C-alpha atoms as one frame of an Amber mdcrd trajectory, in Angstrom:
protein
  44.783  51.075  78.613  45.437  47.963  76.413  48.278  47.549  73.885  45.642
  47.298  71.001  44.087  50.473  72.184  47.398  52.437  72.476  48.478  51.200
  69.083  45.076  52.519  67.714  45.349  55.832  69.542  49.004  56.395  68.018
  47.710  55.571  64.581  44.614  57.986  65.086  47.028  60.638  66.135  49.552
  60.148  63.276  46.655  60.155  60.556  45.118  63.285  62.358  48.528  65.303
  62.304  49.865  64.308  58.943  47.318  66.281  56.893  48.431  69.513  59.031
  52.161  68.922  58.423  51.597  68.052  54.810  49.654  71.228  54.085  52.323
  73.511  55.711  54.832  71.936  53.488  52.499  72.586  50.477  51.804  76.171
  51.475  55.592  76.761  51.853  56.318  75.277  48.282  53.347  77.277  46.916
  54.576  80.530  48.344  58.301  80.021  47.351  58.135  78.079  44.023  59.662
  74.622  43.490  62.878  75.864  45.538  62.416  79.714  45.814  65.179  82.458
  45.600  68.363  81.637  47.304  69.457  84.195  49.988  72.724  84.774  51.738
  72.565  85.624  55.582  75.573  86.484  57.525  75.101  86.197  61.458  77.425
  87.264  64.299  76.738  86.013  67.910  78.644  84.632  71.046  78.240  81.055
  72.664  78.496  80.748  76.365  79.716  77.574  77.710  80.190  76.367  81.371
  80.896  73.118  82.791  81.916  73.535  86.355  79.283  76.302  87.707  76.209
  75.557  89.669  74.175  75.483  86.486  76.331  73.933  83.863  75.502  74.372
  80.116  77.470  71.261  79.131  77.578  67.818  80.947  79.635  64.805  80.624
  77.217  61.803  79.371  79.854  58.974  78.979  83.429  58.373  78.996  85.804
  55.502  78.011  87.573  53.641  80.645  90.842  55.305  79.469  89.343  59.030
  78.881  90.953  60.270  82.230  94.459  59.244  81.340  94.161  60.552  77.709
  95.938  63.946  77.216  93.050  65.002  74.890  90.035  63.202  76.812  89.650
  60.801  73.922  86.353  59.072  74.434  84.431  61.785  76.270  80.686  62.375
  75.302  78.772  65.262  76.433  75.583  67.378  75.891  75.236  70.980  75.497
  72.596  73.486  76.083  74.727  76.698  75.729  73.507  80.273  75.335  73.703
  82.400  72.639  73.897  86.231  72.916  74.321  89.208  70.718  77.299  90.465
  72.462  80.242  88.921  74.348  78.690  89.793  78.009  76.614  87.194  79.643
  74.078  89.881  80.174  73.972  90.797  76.363  70.802  90.230  74.374  69.566
  86.685  74.373  69.318  85.075  71.094  68.815  81.488  71.664  70.446  78.291
  72.564  73.214  75.760  71.052  71.846  72.198  71.872  73.488  69.190  70.807
  76.300  66.561  71.309  80.079  66.821  71.706  82.657  64.094  71.413  86.321
  64.172  72.128  87.548  62.083  69.015  91.312  62.459  68.681  93.624  60.634
  70.842  96.485  63.090  69.934  95.009  66.541  70.132  92.117  68.251  71.973
  89.355  68.495  69.400  85.433  67.791  69.353  83.296  66.627  66.945  79.939
  68.766  67.220  76.486  68.026  66.298  74.812  71.073  67.376  71.457  72.956
  66.595  71.572  76.649  66.922  67.966  77.383  67.904  67.110  81.048  67.763
  64.568  81.955  70.454  64.630  85.784  69.902  65.524  88.316  67.554  64.825
  88.514  63.582  65.213  84.670  63.081  63.070  83.577  66.094  61.554  80.009
  65.636  64.377  79.235  63.095  67.596  76.933  63.431  70.726  76.143  62.048
  72.399  72.469  62.115  76.344  72.354  62.458  78.164  69.156  62.047  81.745
  69.032  62.142  85.345  68.967  63.879  86.209  71.751  66.340  89.598  71.839
  66.941  88.991  74.583  69.531  92.738  75.036  70.556  93.423  76.596  67.174
  92.816  80.604  67.033  90.115  80.376  64.400  88.072  77.258  63.486  85.473
  76.648  60.732  82.786  74.476  61.041  80.333  73.369  58.262  76.558  74.477
  58.366  74.679  71.503  56.907  70.951  72.388  57.372  68.396  74.710  58.887
  64.730  75.277  59.588  62.283  78.161  59.396  63.993  81.103  57.688  66.859
  78.881  56.985  65.462  76.079  55.092  67.763  74.284  52.956  70.507  76.069
  54.885  74.277  75.331  54.064  77.415  77.348  54.717  79.969  77.808  57.226
  80.758  79.267  60.659  84.311  81.089  61.537  84.457  80.461  65.208  87.255
  81.819  67.483  87.551  81.931  71.107  86.624  85.301  72.826  87.346  84.146
  76.657  88.424  81.044  78.232  88.887  80.368  81.968  90.493  76.988  82.507
  89.894  77.116  86.328  86.078  77.808  86.260  85.575  75.941  82.681  83.756
  78.671  81.284  84.193  79.530  77.602  82.887  82.287  75.283  83.191  81.616
  71.559  82.508  84.086  68.722  80.586  82.924  65.806  80.616  84.560  62.317
  78.201  82.413  60.339  77.432  82.771  56.534  74.425  80.608  55.470  72.832
  80.228  52.090  69.092  79.388  52.358  65.730  79.693  50.646
């Protein structure tokens, strides 16, 4: 297929898909008014992370030449696809995934900047997501992370997540974090 034909096909697809997406937005606005009624939802779930297992949920994508010599792994960049469950046991009810980027961003202390989407694939909020962007000083007993957006049931979402380490194994690099999330949305 020539370059001109490929461009034409892409343009036809964009034009064909745009009215569908626009009608979905219009339908949502018509059903909820200009903004709608604000709600507050509180969520509680656990995130399971593993990096040294046969099937890791976090992997290193890049690191600086000095990362291995840094006490805080400064310059490390990773990608996550962690499991979210209702309870702390890995066999607990599956809720979804935490997918995103992690970056070790301090030369002095172990902390990560997170850009993570919490995607709910089961339960009351199936098909919805929350976006978290912030600094996770996970050596602290309790951390607070900002919720900066959402989709589906969490449109216009904003709030915070109080996070604490529930379980950590430094030998196998397994981590279970407990999340208490308060989100305001429409």
